[in-house]
N, C-alpha and C positions, 0 to 999 in steps of 0.2 A: 299530530301534534296535541291534540286533546288527550288521548290517552296517557300520554308522558304527562301532561303534567297533572293531570287528574290523579294519577298514581303518585306522584310526589307529595300532593296535597294528602293523600289518604296515609301514606305512612308517616311523613313529617307530624301531622296534628296527632297520631296515636303513638309513634315512638319516641317523639319528644316530651310528653307530658310529664308534668310534675306538680304534684298537689300538695295542699297541707290544710288543715284542720287544727282549730285551736278550741279547749275548753279548759275551765277551771273548777278547782276542789277548794271550798271554804271549808275549812276544819272547823268544830268547836275550840279547838286550840289554834289558835291565830298563828301562832309561830308554825304550825306544821302545814298552813295552805300553801297552797300554788294556785294562782287567780289566773296565771297565762302558762297552760300546757300546750308546745307546740307537736304538732304529728304530722310527716312528712311523708309522702308515699309518692310512686310514678312507674311508669313501664319499667317491668312487664307485668305488673298489677300482683306481684307475690305477696299479698295482703300478710300472711301467717308469720312472714319474716320482717315485719315491720311492727318495732318497739318501742314505747317511750317508758320514762319514769313517771309515777304518779304517787301523791303522800299517801299515807296508810291513816294518817291522821291519829296514831297510836306512839308517842313516845319519838317523834323526829323519823319515823320508820317510811321508807319507801318500797315499795314496789314496782318490778318492771312487767308491763302489760303487752301483750302483742293482738294486733287485731287479728282477723277472723279471716279466712278465704284464701284461695289461688286460682287468679283467673289468668295465669300465664298463656297458658295453651290457645286460646283462644285468641288475645292479644298479639300475641307471636304468630299464629296463622296468620291473622289479619295483615300484620306488617311483611311476613313473607311473600303474600302473595302481592302486595303492593310492591314492593321491590321486584320481584322476576317479573310483575307484568310491567314495570318500568323500563327494565331492560330490554325485554322483549319488543316493546313499543319503541324503543330507541334504535334498536336495530333494524325494526321494519321501516322506520322513517328514514334510517339511510338506503336502505333496499331501495325504497319508492322513489326517492329522490336521484340517486346516483345511478341506478343499476335496474331502471325499470323494464329495459328492453329486455336483457336476461333474465329477469324474474317472469317477464310473459313468454318468452321461447321456451323457458323449462317448465315441462308439464307437471312436474312433480314438486316445485315449489308453492306455487296456489294450492294443492292439494295440502300440503303439511301446513300453511297459513291458515287455512280453511278448520282443520282439525284443531290446532293451536288456539284460535280465536274462540272455537265452540267451548273448550276445555276451560279456558280463563273465564267465559262468561258464565258457567256454573262456577267454578271457584268462587268468583266474585260475591255469587249470589249467597252460597253457602258461607262465606267467610264473613261477610256484614251480617249475615243473619245471626252466626254465633258471637260476635264481636258486641253486635245491638245488644244482646243478650245479658253477656257476659257485664256489660258496660250499667246496665241497671242494676245488677247484682253488685257491682263494685259502689255505686252510688249507695245503696243502701249499708254495705258495710263499712262506709265512711261518713256515715251519717252522724255528727257529733252525739245525737241524743241516743244513738244505738252503741256508741264508744264510749258512754259514761256508764254502761250497762256494766261494762266489763272492768270497770274500777272498784274495788273492793269498798273502799271509803264511802262511793256514793250509794252503797246498798243499805247503810246506815241514814238512817232518817235527822238524824242529828247534824249531819253536815248538808252541807250545800255545793250542789253540783250546776255547773251550768254551761252553755255552748257560746263561746264568742263568735265564732263564723267557720261557715263549711267550704269545701271546696269549690272551685269554680268549674264547671264542665264545658264553655262554648268550646273549648279546643276539644274534647272528646265528641262532644255533639256533633261537630264538621266532620269529624273523622267517620264516623258512622253515614252522613249525607253525602261523602265523595264515595265510602264503599258502593253505596247503591247506586250512586251516579256511575262510578266504574262500569257495574252491572250492566245498567242500561245502554253505556253506550258500548261497551265490548259485543252486547247482543244485537245492537243497529248494524254493528259493522260485518255481523254474520253473511248479512245477504250480500254485501258489496265485495266480499273476499268470495263468494260462493259464486258470484259472477265470472270471475277470474280464472274458475276449474272447467278441467275437462267435462265434468260432469254437464254444468251450465250448457257449455258451448256444444256437446254433443246433441242435448235435447234440444237446442236452437237449430241446428242444422237437422236434425228428425222431424220437425215440426215444421221447417222450411220445406225440406224434401215432399212431404207428405203434402202440404199446401201447392206446389208446382207439379206435383202428381195429381192432385185433385182437378187443377185449375188445366192441364193437359187433357185429361178425359173428358172433360166440358167440352175444348175445343174440337175434340176428335169427334163427339158426339154431335156438334154443331156443323161439322162440316159434311159428316156422314148423311145428316139429313136434308141439306142444301144439296148434296147429289143425287140422293134418291129425287128431291122434288123437281131437280133439273132431268133426270132421266125418266120421271112420271109426262113431263110436260113434252117431252121427245115420242114418248110411244104413243101420245096421243095425237100428236100432230101426225104419228105416220099412221095412225088408223084412220084418222079423217081422210088423208091424203090418198090412200091406196083406193079405195070404192071411187074416187072421183077420176083416176086414171082407167079404171075398168073399165066405166062408163064410156068412156070418151072412145076408147078402143073397142068396147063392146058395141057401140053405136053403128059405126062403120059395117063392123064385121055384120052386124044383124040386116043392114040394109040391103047390101046386095042381094042376101037370102030372099027377102021378101021380092026384090025384083025378077 
């Protein structure tokens, strides 16, 4: 169930994000000034399509300014992996709860589950790393000080430009954290899923068979050694007994001869 929750948090904090920054342009001609220019952006962070109007400080003229950068590929890849991971985790949870016996009886199901878990672990690592890099670039592209450089009026030193406030990044930072937590969680599940596969069970049977065979060989060697010891003692007693019988029989035989 942790996989389900962490996947929801990952795509919700990224896919549902909207941010805003505000800058001001104070022209020498006060009538042309705009002291509060709001710029809104959000997922999937196609910033080159985000535009706003800024004064040119020339006879009330205005210009349309576009932000720079397109980070939709990394963001959409991250959200896509999170959504598919959520769906698969939900399906797996249902199977584990209601159809666990059939899952264990079918030899192919654990193998498929193992392969999918390995693939999702790798995809979580790749998508989280890519999204972390893209997020750092988004922060730079939407920095109010950087946005001011795109405004023509701000390049004239006679005009004054400033930043009122920047975007809040707590939600997107959380999405990156949940991305790497999902990687750790899925990577940790690899061992538990592997234990249900035929590969692990076959290796366990082989190890158990080897241990039993080694134990049987040791017992047989102990039995043979005990038999050898018993045989040796009987032979020793026999050798010691035979001369005694011969001496008893030989005594009376030789005695009449002397007589």
